[in-house]
N, C-alpha and C positions, 0 to 999 in steps of 0.2 A: 929616155926613159919614156915608154909610154904608160899616158896622164889615162884616166877613166871613163876620160871618154872619145879618149882615140879607140884603144878597146874597145868598146860598144862598138864602134863604125867601124874598126875592122872588121869584124863580129857581125854587123850589116852588109859589110864587103862594100862597102864606104870609101870609094879612095881619095887619101888624102897624106901628109910628111907630117908626121908629129918632130914641133919642135925644143919639143921639154916646155916647161920650166921657166917664167921668168923670177924678179925679185922676191917678188907675193905671194908667187907658191900657183900660180896661174897657173893652166893649165894654154899651150898656144902650139896650134894646129896650122901649117900651109896645104892652103884649100888651087886648086885649077883653076883660069876666072873660067873658065866652059864650065866646069859643075860646080861654082857658085849657088848661082839661082838656086839648081837640088837643095846643095847644103846648106843652103841658110834657111826655106822650108819646112827642112828636115831635123834645123836646129831648133824652129821655133814649135814646133809640134814635142820635140824631144823635150819642149819647157824655160827655155832660152828665151823670153817671150819683150825682154828689154833689151834696146839699144842704150848701150852706158854712154859709148863714143865715136867716131870715125875718123880717121883720120888719114894721112896719105902723103909721102914722102918717093924724095928718089931714092933710087939702091945704090946708083950709082953714077958721074957725069956721062948723061950720053946713051945709061943701061935701063935698065928693068924700072919698073914707078912700083912703088907698094901702096895698097889700100890694107888700111887696118882696122878690124873692127871691135869690139871690148864689149859679149855681151851677155847678158846678166838670167839666173831663171830665179824672179819672183813671187811666192810664193807667200801667201795670211802665214802670217806666226815667226816666219826664218828668219834668225837674226842677221844669219853671216849668208845669205845667197852664191849660190855656185856661183860662177862666172870662167869666159874663156877670152880668149883671145884668136880670132883669126885674121892670118894673112894674107893673101892675094895677092901675087907679083905678074905682070902684065908688062907686056914687049911696049916700048918708046912708040913708031910704028905705027900699035891698033893695043891702044890703050881699054 
């Protein structure tokens, strides 16, 4: 299921993979490691101006590493800010 941000990224030709929504309804996207910097700048310009949290974990023993970013659009007067979760999977040999 594609969310609003994923549709916007597709419309602008930005490569990603939609991972659906988490249990709170937050859209989750997968970005390639080499695209993360440019996508992060684009998301900031789009309005995601607050890094709520960042964490990393082993996907599998000896396998990929995952870096997870929870971004939020903070705007004056908005009670329910829009959030997105970005996952970047990197090879262990070159994280």
